[in-house]
Backbone as CSV, one residue per row, in Angstrom:
resi,resn,N_x,N_y,N_z,CA_x,CA_y,CA_z,C_x,C_y,C_z
1,MET,95.069,85.521,116.597,93.819,85.516,115.233,94.069,86.717,114.343
2,HIS,95.078,87.445,114.790,94.822,88.606,113.696,95.928,88.110,112.994
3,ASP,96.784,88.032,113.369,98.250,87.479,113.054,98.289,86.397,111.811
4,GLN,97.230,85.452,112.133,96.989,84.430,111.187,96.228,84.859,109.734
5,ALA,95.402,85.547,110.236,94.449,86.117,109.358,95.409,86.714,108.010
6,ALA,95.778,87.537,108.593,97.011,88.527,107.765,98.335,87.272,107.201
7,GLY,98.400,86.196,107.950,99.231,85.641,106.773,98.623,84.934,106.007
8,LEU,97.463,84.723,106.016,95.891,83.993,105.119,96.353,84.591,104.345
9,ARG,95.757,86.199,104.049,95.196,86.822,103.144,96.611,86.959,102.572
10,LYS,97.699,86.591,102.753,98.773,87.478,101.896,99.455,85.976,101.283
11,ILE,98.984,85.062,101.988,99.354,83.428,100.847,98.175,83.785,99.659
12,MET,97.019,84.248,99.940,96.101,83.703,98.640,96.069,85.212,98.024
13,GLY,97.229,86.029,98.135,97.174,87.223,97.551,96.520,88.533,98.072
14,HIS,95.703,88.571,99.408,94.865,89.463,99.555,95.527,90.513,100.454
15,ALA,96.909,90.100,100.524,97.798,91.108,101.549,97.248,92.595,100.788
16,PRO,97.606,93.667,101.872,97.803,94.872,101.273,98.845,94.807,100.256
17,ARG,99.094,96.175,99.082,99.521,96.253,98.329,101.022,97.337,98.820
18,PHE,102.152,96.656,99.212,102.824,97.827,99.061,103.971,98.421,98.206
19,ARG,103.750,99.732,98.226,104.351,100.508,96.257,105.616,101.016,97.637
20,VAL,106.829,100.817,96.461,107.977,102.139,96.857,108.115,102.861,95.780
21,LEU,108.411,103.993,96.210,108.535,104.857,94.799,109.270,106.144,95.496
22,GLY,110.633,105.961,94.248,111.535,107.267,94.748,111.292,108.466,93.616
23,LEU,111.902,109.545,94.521,111.379,111.078,93.829,112.518,111.809,93.956
24,PHE,112.772,111.935,93.045,113.882,112.649,92.206,113.722,113.990,91.583
25,GLY,114.136,115.127,91.590,113.937,116.191,90.586,114.969,117.541,90.710
26,THR,114.865,118.083,89.960,115.937,118.750,89.211,115.805,120.480,89.610
27,ASP,114.506,120.609,90.488,114.373,121.795,91.875,114.024,121.025,93.027
28,ALA,114.507,121.609,94.031,114.819,121.128,95.298,113.042,121.581,96.185
29,THR,112.846,122.552,96.202,111.666,123.056,96.674,110.646,122.314,96.005
30,LEU,110.706,122.388,94.463,109.590,121.657,93.847,109.051,120.212,94.301
31,THR,110.601,119.703,94.163,109.763,118.569,93.945,109.604,118.305,95.810
32,ALA,110.405,118.513,97.026,109.735,118.445,98.849,108.384,119.036,98.038
33,LEU,107.977,119.717,97.291,106.175,119.778,97.265,105.620,118.981,97.104
34,ALA,106.073,118.620,95.823,105.281,117.488,95.292,104.811,115.942,96.153
35,GLY,106.648,115.887,97.098,106.434,114.471,97.687,105.269,114.501,98.610
36,ALA,105.663,115.516,99.454,104.189,116.790,100.632,102.991,116.086,100.477
37,HIS,102.731,117.337,99.077,101.671,116.804,98.475,100.749,115.527,97.950
38,LEU,101.671,114.817,97.116,101.136,113.700,97.359,101.389,112.406,97.921
39,ALA,101.864,112.845,98.988,101.629,111.993,100.448,100.613,112.369,100.808
40,HIS,100.322,113.505,101.124,99.227,113.687,102.163,97.797,113.327,100.958
41,ALA,97.795,113.709,99.646,96.573,113.115,98.994,96.310,111.935,98.743
42,LEU,97.302,111.152,98.914,97.659,109.305,99.456,96.477,109.047,100.721
43,SER,97.128,109.843,101.511,96.681,109.462,103.065,95.187,110.247,102.929
44,LEU,94.681,111.315,102.343,93.483,111.233,102.359,92.258,109.977,101.776
45,ARG,92.976,109.355,100.655,92.506,108.137,100.436,92.586,107.444,101.069
46,GLY,93.042,106.781,101.981,93.195,106.211,103.308,93.982,104.769,102.936
47,THR,95.126,105.854,102.427,96.305,104.470,102.139,97.363,105.642,103.442
48,PRO,98.169,104.250,104.100,99.156,104.495,105.256,100.202,104.417,104.208
49,LEU,101.244,105.416,104.492,102.376,105.350,104.133,103.306,106.508,104.860
50,TRP,104.725,105.797,104.194,105.746,106.377,105.356,106.336,107.394,104.181
51,LEU,106.471,108.243,104.607,107.760,109.328,103.642,109.282,109.356,103.981
52,VAL,110.153,109.218,103.574,111.484,108.607,104.338,111.833,110.188,103.307
53,ASP,112.335,111.210,104.015,112.505,112.581,103.617,114.316,112.781,103.786
54,GLU,115.294,112.663,102.647,116.615,112.883,103.576,117.103,114.207,102.998
55,ALA,116.348,115.291,102.445,116.671,117.059,102.075,116.471,117.376,103.830
56,LEU,117.423,118.433,104.042,117.216,119.234,104.973,116.237,120.749,104.827
57,ALA,115.706,121.142,106.150,114.649,122.326,106.069,115.891,123.026,105.457
58,PRO,115.196,123.991,104.831,113.224,124.144,104.304,113.143,123.805,103.421
59,HIS,113.766,122.829,102.648,113.543,122.345,101.475,112.866,120.819,101.894
60,ASN,112.197,121.003,102.451,112.031,118.994,102.682,110.302,119.026,103.245
61,ALA,110.064,117.862,102.659,109.166,117.822,103.120,108.248,117.859,104.213
62,ALA,109.048,117.476,104.889,108.784,117.841,106.254,107.736,119.474,106.579
63,THR,108.514,119.985,106.151,108.423,121.311,106.483,107.207,122.176,105.633
64,CYS,106.780,121.486,104.196,105.537,121.467,103.668,104.548,120.659,104.100
65,LEU,105.048,119.952,105.250,103.583,118.844,106.047,103.339,119.775,107.487
66,GLY,104.579,120.614,107.599,103.967,121.914,108.842,104.586,120.733,109.937
67,VAL,105.602,119.773,109.809,105.587,118.981,111.167,107.406,119.297,111.014
68,VAL,108.069,119.202,112.540,109.344,119.393,113.038,110.229,117.944,113.345
69,ALA,111.109,118.162,112.486,112.271,116.873,112.169,112.831,117.277,113.667
70,ARG,112.784,116.690,114.875,113.435,117.150,115.971,114.927,116.154,115.796
71,THR,114.846,115.103,115.190,115.540,114.287,115.170,115.853,113.227,114.001
72,SER,116.754,112.939,113.475,116.279,111.546,112.421,116.866,110.702,112.731
73,LEU,116.676,109.577,111.635,116.799,108.110,112.198,118.243,107.954,112.485
74,ASP,118.945,108.501,111.200,120.655,108.036,111.603,121.155,108.754,113.236
75,GLN,120.185,109.742,113.485,121.074,110.105,115.073,120.541,109.663,116.176
76,VAL,119.141,108.699,116.110,118.801,107.861,116.811,119.305,107.155,116.565
77,LEU,119.604,106.337,116.133,120.866,104.625,115.437,122.197,105.262,116.666
78,ARG,122.351,106.329,116.561,124.087,106.943,116.639,123.891,106.805,118.605
79,ARG,122.967,107.254,118.905,122.652,107.099,120.238,122.028,106.091,121.228
80,ASP,121.881,104.868,119.866,120.999,103.897,120.476,119.699,103.680,120.858
81,GLY,119.273,104.744,120.465,117.456,105.017,121.097,116.600,103.996,120.173
82,PRO,115.610,103.792,121.092,114.389,103.363,119.760,114.325,103.955,118.217
83,ALA,113.824,103.549,117.113,114.485,103.766,116.110,112.948,104.609,116.010
84,VAL,112.233,104.419,116.714,110.436,105.013,116.545,110.235,106.291,116.576
85,GLN,111.924,106.837,117.581,111.492,108.228,117.942,111.230,108.893,116.841
86,ALA,112.154,108.379,115.609,112.412,109.258,114.517,110.815,109.706,113.296
87,LEU,110.441,108.545,113.834,109.001,109.104,113.356,107.698,110.052,113.300
88,ILE,107.665,110.889,112.874,106.805,111.624,113.306,105.653,111.737,112.412
89,GLU,104.168,111.446,112.974,103.386,111.663,112.494,103.008,113.099,111.907
90,ALA,102.462,113.212,110.450,101.976,114.017,110.309,100.559,114.997,109.645
91,ALA,99.944,113.194,109.596,98.754,113.298,109.560,97.855,112.044,109.945
92,PRO,96.785,111.517,109.622,96.298,110.169,109.861,97.212,108.987,108.967
93,GLY,97.317,108.177,109.706,98.231,107.357,108.432,99.414,107.688,107.836
94,LEU,99.662,108.356,107.750,100.753,109.592,107.025,102.429,109.898,108.148
95,ASN,103.340,109.204,107.995,104.463,109.202,108.897,105.849,109.795,108.529
96,CYS,105.893,110.687,108.308,107.575,111.311,108.067,109.080,110.641,108.854
97,LEU,109.895,109.957,108.189,111.151,109.460,108.556,112.208,110.034,107.646
98,PRO,112.695,110.754,108.807,113.996,112.022,108.126,115.247,110.789,108.564
99,ILE,115.956,110.963,107.511,117.363,110.193,107.535,118.100,110.613,106.815
100,HIS,119.765,110.781,107.249,120.229,112.117,106.520,121.702,111.223,106.373
101,GLY,122.434,110.906,105.194,123.349,110.413,105.181,123.238,109.263,103.662
102,GLY,122.039,108.494,103.641,122.112,107.943,102.708,122.434,106.700,102.341
103,LEU,123.050,106.263,101.302,123.292,104.440,101.327,124.783,104.656,102.171
104,PRO,125.584,105.375,101.867,127.134,104.759,102.459,126.887,105.033,104.471
105,TRP,125.728,106.005,104.931,125.603,105.913,105.797,124.912,105.072,106.030
106,LEU,124.026,104.243,105.669,123.153,102.936,105.784,123.875,101.772,105.833
107,ALA,124.877,101.452,104.746,125.928,100.949,104.735,126.851,100.419,105.785
108,GLY,127.293,101.660,107.013,128.017,101.289,108.381,126.991,101.098,109.106
109,VAL,125.790,100.707,109.301,124.653,100.574,110.339,125.012,99.062,110.367
110,PRO,125.701,98.447,111.687,125.752,96.907,111.346,124.272,96.145,111.339
111,GLU,124.314,94.986,110.958,122.862,94.559,110.552,122.195,94.168,111.523
112,ARG,122.965,93.936,113.033,122.249,93.083,114.286,120.935,94.633,114.405
113,ARG,121.617,95.802,113.954,121.191,97.412,114.605,119.877,97.675,113.698
114,TRP,120.252,97.597,112.455,119.400,97.978,111.164,118.193,97.052,111.293
115,ARG,118.207,95.904,111.803,117.214,94.722,111.919,116.453,95.356,113.628
116,ALA,117.105,95.329,114.237,116.117,95.682,115.183,115.257,97.276,115.474
117,ALA,116.243,98.475,114.390,115.501,99.314,113.969,114.125,98.906,113.624
118,VAL,114.563,97.881,112.300,113.655,97.931,111.318,111.854,97.166,112.275
119,ALA,112.329,96.342,112.681,111.338,95.573,113.626,110.757,96.967,114.842
120,ASP,111.577,97.572,115.333,110.957,98.881,115.963,109.705,99.765,115.112
121,LEU,110.198,99.606,114.192,109.608,100.414,113.224,108.060,100.081,112.898
122,THR,108.425,98.791,112.398,107.020,98.242,111.538,106.411,97.105,112.889
123,ALA,107.004,97.497,114.004,106.022,97.112,114.945,104.366,98.621,115.429
124,ARG,104.989,99.216,114.632,103.644,100.223,115.005,103.039,100.528,113.752
125,PRO,101.901,100.576,114.521,100.542,100.649,113.318,100.374,102.340,112.872
126,PRO,99.729,102.657,112.062,99.708,101.290,110.603,100.752,100.933,109.836
127,GLN,101.199,99.777,109.449,101.450,99.342,109.058,101.812,100.618,107.380
128,PRO,102.776,100.633,106.307,102.822,101.739,105.361,102.450,100.664,104.189
129,GLU,101.394,101.338,103.220,101.100,100.577,101.503,101.756,101.073,101.140
130,CYS,102.507,102.437,101.391,103.651,102.936,100.264,104.769,103.245,100.682
131,LEU,105.523,103.914,100.458,106.869,104.248,100.777,107.547,104.960,99.882
132,LEU,107.852,106.131,100.107,107.597,107.188,99.130,109.700,107.781,99.547
133,LEU,110.242,107.661,99.085,111.601,108.407,99.239,112.215,109.299,98.480
134,LEU,112.496,110.329,99.197,112.484,112.081,98.558,113.767,111.877,98.736
135,ALA,114.644,112.001,97.423,116.526,112.055,97.174,116.480,113.590,97.235
136,PRO,117.387,113.855,98.178,117.933,114.972,98.516,118.665,115.777,97.353
137,PRO,118.428,117.031,97.033,118.876,117.704,95.757,120.736,117.724,96.088
138,THR,121.197,117.259,94.973,122.673,117.432,94.511,123.142,115.721,95.637
139,ARG,122.807,115.057,95.961,123.633,113.769,96.283,122.341,112.957,96.192
140,GLU,121.736,112.916,94.619,120.921,111.811,94.057,121.567,110.922,93.888
141,ALA,123.180,110.442,93.577,123.667,109.762,93.135,124.229,108.921,94.598
142,VAL,124.096,108.952,95.934,124.174,108.338,97.135,122.926,107.745,97.577
143,SER,121.454,108.758,97.329,120.478,109.101,98.330,119.459,107.156,98.201
144,LEU,118.705,107.315,99.261,118.114,105.695,99.698,117.167,105.746,98.522
145,ALA,117.122,106.624,97.937,115.609,106.485,96.317,116.447,105.788,95.767
146,LEU,117.343,105.636,95.119,117.868,104.331,94.014,116.999,103.329,94.838
147,CYS,116.715,102.822,95.665,116.210,101.808,96.160,115.187,101.137,95.693
148,ALA,114.388,102.255,94.984,113.219,102.024,94.741,113.267,101.398,93.613
149,PRO,111.922,100.465,93.271,111.782,99.927,91.802,111.435,100.744,90.991
150,GLU,110.950,101.813,91.280,109.841,102.675,90.804,110.599,104.216,90.950
151,ARG,110.393,104.884,90.215,111.045,106.443,90.396,110.122,107.309,89.694
152,LEU,109.813,108.451,90.544,109.226,109.338,89.573,110.195,110.410,89.723
153,LEU,110.103,111.170,88.376,110.979,112.394,87.998,109.800,113.798,87.960
154,VAL,110.535,114.736,88.969,109.470,115.884,89.532,110.353,116.985,88.275
155,LEU,109.729,117.852,87.792,110.300,118.708,87.036,109.625,120.063,86.255
156,PRO,109.921,121.239,86.129,108.805,122.705,85.896,108.815,122.691,84.482
157,GLN,107.861,122.964,84.283,106.928,123.069,83.079,108.188,123.812,82.071
158,GLY,108.651,123.508,80.791,109.834,124.669,80.430,111.020,124.152,79.682
159,ARG,111.477,124.185,78.626,112.283,123.345,78.445,113.863,124.278,78.508
160,GLN,114.119,124.795,79.461,115.253,125.370,80.048,115.617,124.584,80.636
161,ASP,114.956,123.610,81.763,114.660,122.643,82.561,115.151,121.413,82.228
162,LEU,114.995,120.909,81.116,115.200,120.088,80.024,116.125,119.518,80.494
163,THR,117.675,119.936,79.539,119.106,119.580,80.122,119.241,118.862,81.382
164,ARG,118.492,119.899,82.387,119.025,119.695,84.017,118.392,117.790,84.159
165,ALA,116.919,117.943,83.684,116.619,116.870,83.816,117.091,115.679,83.135
166,TYR,117.695,115.354,82.468,118.320,114.829,81.242,119.319,114.773,82.231
167,ALA,120.512,115.498,82.715,121.689,114.768,83.043,121.075,114.663,84.127
168,LEU,120.094,114.532,84.950,119.976,113.974,86.555,119.332,112.319,86.409
169,LEU,118.659,111.845,85.313,118.143,110.752,84.203,119.737,109.823,83.841
170,LYS,120.141,110.090,83.487,121.294,109.960,83.330,122.366,109.798,83.893
171,ALA,122.705,110.446,84.747,123.640,109.879,86.396,122.704,108.538,87.140
172,VAL,121.884,108.671,87.730,121.110,108.233,87.544,120.875,106.696,87.360
173,GLN,120.947,106.923,86.210,120.780,105.270,85.501,121.805,104.599,85.085
174,ARG,122.655,105.277,85.094,124.107,105.222,84.596,124.342,104.171,85.662
175,SER,124.690,104.724,86.954,125.107,104.136,88.430,124.070,103.173,88.879
176,HIS,122.706,103.421,88.616,121.626,102.730,89.363,120.208,102.689,88.269
177,PRO,120.670,101.514,87.630,119.028,101.574,86.362,117.709,101.208,87.248
178,SER,116.387,101.493,86.809,115.446,101.245,86.376,115.009,101.687,85.291
179,GLU,113.855,100.444,84.794,113.002,100.884,83.805,112.184,101.444,83.772
180,ARG,111.791,101.347,85.063,110.250,101.842,85.666,110.221,103.122,86.167
181,TRP,110.539,104.947,85.311,110.212,105.829,86.105,109.144,106.729,85.057
182,GLN,108.164,107.890,85.837,107.303,108.142,85.477,107.332,110.312,85.388
183,VAL,107.246,110.410,84.755,107.201,111.774,84.876,106.037,112.849,85.594
184,LEU,106.766,113.535,86.276,105.573,114.654,86.476,105.706,115.760,86.686
185,VAL,105.394,117.054,85.801,105.705,118.139,85.310,104.788,119.248,86.478
186,MET,105.193,119.880,86.684,104.917,121.137,88.003,104.390,122.840,87.309
187,GLN,103.808,123.065,87.905,103.972,124.761,86.651,103.510,124.823,85.825
188,ALA,102.837,123.720,85.386,101.955,123.996,84.448,101.211,125.241,83.921
189,ALA,100.961,125.191,82.643,100.258,125.964,81.893,99.313,125.723,81.721
190,ASP,99.421,124.756,81.137,98.188,123.948,80.880,98.662,122.142,80.479
191,ASP,97.695,121.193,80.286,98.439,119.960,79.861,99.024,119.773,78.805
192,LYS,98.607,120.720,77.977,99.071,120.068,76.869,100.452,120.793,76.645
193,ALA,101.210,122.302,77.526,102.068,122.440,77.039,103.021,121.019,78.397
194,ALA,102.395,120.841,79.412,103.035,120.090,80.329,103.640,118.786,79.161
195,ARG,102.767,118.597,78.305,102.891,117.483,77.563,103.978,117.634,76.852
196,THR,103.606,118.703,76.296,104.900,118.958,75.475,106.553,119.233,75.886
197,THR,106.648,119.447,77.220,107.788,119.158,78.220,108.399,117.985,78.159
198,PHE,107.255,116.689,78.261,107.596,115.556,78.709,107.806,115.101,77.397
199,THR,107.077,115.185,76.687,107.435,114.129,75.041,108.902,115.113,74.769
200,ALA,108.989,115.912,74.931,111.008,116.628,74.154,111.787,115.841,75.409
201,LEU,111.385,115.350,76.671,112.214,114.776,77.411,112.155,113.433,77.064
202,GLN,110.984,112.654,76.793,110.961,111.113,76.582,111.271,111.224,75.367
203,GLY,111.270,111.952,74.364,112.112,111.703,73.437,113.899,111.557,73.367
204,THR,114.418,112.067,73.925,115.682,112.257,74.107,116.009,110.981,75.339
205,ALA,115.270,110.517,76.189,115.872,109.338,77.018,115.470,108.259,76.690
206,LEU,114.694,108.133,75.813,114.721,107.132,74.976,115.961,106.583,73.658
207,ARG,116.482,107.921,72.910,117.469,107.800,72.048,118.949,107.680,72.446
208,PHE,118.769,108.288,73.839,120.836,108.504,74.104,120.238,107.022,75.754
209,LEU,119.175,106.924,76.117,119.133,105.810,76.964,118.788,104.418,77.064
210,GLY,117.479,104.422,76.273,117.234,103.335,75.624,115.681,103.428,76.898
211,LEU,115.714,104.251,77.375,114.574,104.174,78.169,113.306,105.217,78.264
212,ARG,112.518,104.440,78.879,110.912,104.514,78.381,110.193,105.152,79.279
213,LEU,110.323,106.539,78.818,109.930,106.941,80.159,107.680,107.234,80.377
214,ARG,107.330,107.270,81.170,105.872,107.198,81.187,105.668,108.404,81.798
215,TRP,103.863,108.648,81.740,103.155,110.020,81.884,102.473,110.053,82.992
216,LEU,103.068,110.761,84.274,102.446,110.417,85.644,101.110,111.463,85.226
217,GLY,101.500,112.716,85.023,100.529,113.742,84.896,101.159,115.520,85.645
218,SER,100.302,116.288,85.417,100.801,117.307,85.729,100.019,118.191,86.641
219,VAL,100.971,119.215,87.502,99.964,120.143,88.043,99.800,121.877,87.577
220,PRO,99.286,122.393,87.716,98.907,123.695,86.965,99.486,124.227,87.700
221,SER,100.200,126.039,87.290,100.950,127.013,87.909,99.351,127.634,88.792
222,ASP,99.775,127.468,90.071,98.438,127.928,90.914,99.177,128.790,91.924
223,PRO,98.688,130.580,92.105,98.922,131.254,92.694,99.017,130.588,94.368
224,ALA,98.227,129.558,94.550,97.968,129.295,96.223,99.418,129.106,96.488
225,LEU,99.581,127.658,95.367,100.996,126.576,95.684,101.592,127.609,95.662
226,THR,101.821,128.397,95.104,103.298,129.305,94.761,103.995,130.518,95.738
227,GLU,102.410,130.824,96.603,102.085,131.176,97.771,102.547,130.995,99.075
228,ALA,102.282,129.733,99.410,102.581,128.473,100.086,103.824,128.290,99.953
229,MET,104.511,128.324,98.812,106.049,128.092,99.244,106.902,128.904,99.665
230,ARG,106.387,130.309,98.657,107.258,131.451,99.466,106.995,131.982,100.677
231,HIS,105.659,131.399,101.605,105.716,131.256,102.586,106.010,129.898,103.922
232,LEU,106.559,129.571,103.293,106.784,127.653,104.050,105.048,127.783,104.715
233,ARG,103.625,127.873,104.355,102.522,126.946,104.476,102.652,126.243,104.203
234,GLN,101.592,125.882,105.306,101.786,123.542,105.308,100.587,122.905,104.198
235,VAL,100.425,122.256,103.930,100.011,121.463,102.845,98.361,121.562,103.729
236,ARG,98.054,121.203,104.416,96.465,121.351,105.001,95.937,123.211,104.444
237,GLU,96.811,123.982,104.741,96.349,125.557,104.701,95.537,125.743,103.808
238,ILE,96.325,124.815,102.005,95.383,125.417,101.126,94.130,125.056,100.731
239,PRO,93.498,125.622,100.251,92.520,125.196,100.246,92.262,124.589,99.071
240,ALA,90.855,123.049,99.692,90.925,121.514,99.010,90.378,122.341,97.687
241,GLU,89.566,122.969,97.092,89.324,123.444,96.138,90.431,124.047,94.416
242,ARG,91.686,124.285,95.479,92.590,125.021,94.465,92.694,124.114,93.641
243,PRO,93.410,124.592,92.349,93.037,123.340,90.982,94.611,122.780,91.317
244,ALA,95.665,123.470,92.096,96.625,122.347,92.350,96.354,121.326,93.244
245,MET,95.450,121.742,93.815,94.670,120.662,94.969,94.332,119.499,94.480
246,GLN,93.070,119.890,93.153,92.550,118.832,92.942,93.583,117.956,92.151
247,ALA,94.615,118.614,91.105,95.167,118.030,90.428,96.030,116.811,90.898
248,PHE,96.406,117.065,92.663,97.175,116.140,93.346,96.412,115.231,93.710
249,ARG,95.100,115.276,93.803,94.277,114.470,93.912,94.175,113.376,93.106
250,ARG,94.194,114.157,91.872,93.788,112.939,90.482,94.906,112.010,90.496
251,LEU,95.798,113.289,90.617,97.731,111.759,90.531,97.531,111.012,91.692
252,ALA,97.262,111.338,92.756,97.178,109.744,93.956,96.102,109.149,93.106
253,ASP,94.985,109.046,92.664,94.107,108.304,92.454,94.887,107.527,91.091
254,VAL,95.679,107.965,90.371,96.637,107.510,89.729,97.357,106.335,90.120
255,LEU,98.351,106.876,91.216,98.627,105.875,91.797,98.786,104.780,91.996
256,VAL,97.137,105.054,92.586,96.640,103.551,93.725,96.590,102.832,92.560
257,HIS,95.649,102.957,91.615,95.309,102.557,90.164,96.498,102.082,89.761
258,THR,97.328,102.148,89.817,98.708,101.876,88.362,99.798,101.151,89.486
259,ALA,99.522,100.244,90.363,99.928,100.178,91.388,100.634,97.953,91.235
260,GLU,100.665,98.349,89.536,100.099,96.421,89.043,102.153,95.806,89.669
261,ALA,103.255,96.424,89.885,103.871,96.152,90.360,104.024,96.199,91.762
262,ALA,103.640,96.703,92.674,103.464,96.278,93.719,103.187,95.292,94.717
263,GLY,103.154,95.064,95.580,103.140,93.951,96.823,104.189,92.532,97.210
264,LEU,105.255,92.612,95.941,106.089,91.905,95.816,106.503,91.987,97.626
265,TYR,107.089,92.532,98.481,107.264,91.947,99.996,106.774,93.055,100.552
266,PRO,106.739,92.672,101.887,105.970,93.686,103.068,107.169,94.779,103.462
267,PRO,107.063,95.994,104.191,107.826,97.005,104.158,108.917,96.550,105.167
268,GLU,109.138,95.351,105.921,110.244,94.822,106.832,111.159,94.393,105.842
269,GLU,110.562,93.414,104.607,111.956,92.843,103.970,111.721,94.032,102.944
270,PHE,111.358,95.141,102.193,112.324,95.668,101.489,112.974,96.675,102.365
271,CYS,113.007,97.023,103.620,114.050,97.279,104.585,115.415,96.865,105.027
272,LEU,115.186,95.861,104.786,116.182,94.878,105.156,117.124,94.648,104.051
273,LYS,115.930,94.450,102.347,117.124,94.673,101.352,117.692,95.607,101.189
274,MET,117.350,96.889,101.507,117.494,98.075,100.651,118.891,97.623,101.669
275,TRP,119.664,97.868,103.091,120.164,97.606,103.550,121.109,96.625,103.221
276,MET,120.955,95.496,102.090,121.637,94.408,101.709,122.346,95.355,100.629
277,PHE,121.413,96.070,100.016,121.900,97.061,98.694,123.185,97.626,98.882
278,SER,122.755,98.259,100.215,124.040,99.239,100.633,125.222,98.784,100.762
279,ARG,124.921,97.442,101.697,126.136,97.142,101.866,126.959,96.563,100.418
280,LEU,126.213,96.012,99.447,126.867,95.433,98.101,127.430,96.642,97.309
281,LEU,126.844,97.805,97.684,127.289,98.870,96.922,128.700,99.188,97.492
282,ALA,128.558,99.626,98.750,129.998,99.729,99.892,131.272,98.810,99.312
283,GLU,130.737,97.550,99.094,131.581,96.173,98.502,132.038,96.470,96.908
284,THR,131.572,96.624,96.186,131.664,97.001,94.614,132.518,98.033,94.594
285,PRO,133.162,97.534,93.531,134.419,98.491,92.528,133.714,99.324,91.741
286,PRO,133.825,101.127,92.027,132.828,101.695,91.281,132.669,101.368,89.777
287,GLU,133.620,100.695,88.510,133.529,100.300,87.598,132.550,99.530,87.024
288,ARG,132.019,99.028,88.220,130.916,97.928,88.542,129.874,97.847,89.247
289,GLU,129.480,99.455,89.467,128.086,99.867,90.501,127.093,99.629,89.811
290,HIS,127.602,99.634,88.096,126.054,99.739,87.477,125.056,98.290,87.708
291,ASP,126.217,97.106,88.418,125.728,95.886,87.938,125.019,95.252,89.440
292,ALA,125.150,96.738,90.416,124.333,96.044,91.368,123.035,96.275,91.297
293,GLN,121.915,95.542,91.870,120.592,95.778,91.684,119.695,95.417,93.350
294,LEU,118.904,95.881,93.461,117.984,95.469,94.705,117.002,94.596,94.076
295,SER,117.038,93.407,94.571,116.079,92.524,93.863,115.191,91.965,95.255
């Protein structure tokens, strides 16, 4: 009866909206921190989600969330174990899924094995309404985050980081373009200064890449967040009233209320499309990789 009701809601357009967001950044620690805090803030709003974590400890989201990834999905599949062994509950409704190897690894997984893994993962409730794909530092060009139709660029405030941010945008766009990029500025002195950083990057991206970046918001420089980064403190250990924590809650609200392009397909269908995309790239000559799209 529950399955019939879920199917009817989907047909009538009332199924839970499923959003996929790829996280990229110029600073490994800040990007992992932003991913962990956004995931935690979304879960507090009642949005069940998975955080696919390709980065290694300690510069990964799992460390920020205070969970230990004893095994990753690629390791589980290599020993033919159930895929759900790799899923770690970090908070109610929030699960981390460590995966290492990116698109080249996924392309090497047999289709039947991947379908079985997806069926295993999607059988575990609650099913995600949001999937955050955290790209690993220095390996963005092969990250699973390239499959995300929406992307979020995380960068520190300041002109010194603009060159690196533009280089990252350029590299990703030239191989696997997307028209839907948002920008999150971390460690901002204030909102005005953060927007100045964004405006400078936005102008360069529009002029040289024809890419219109969208503003998501900023997170203020906060000693509590800095100390948490330095001492690897968990997200839950930072007082909720701190300015940075309040900013992440506001950002989660913005993400939830701007999910206009979400809900195109359920989690299991996206995971299968991701596998097909990886196989397509593996079979595509390097000079034609930019023509490959996840659709």
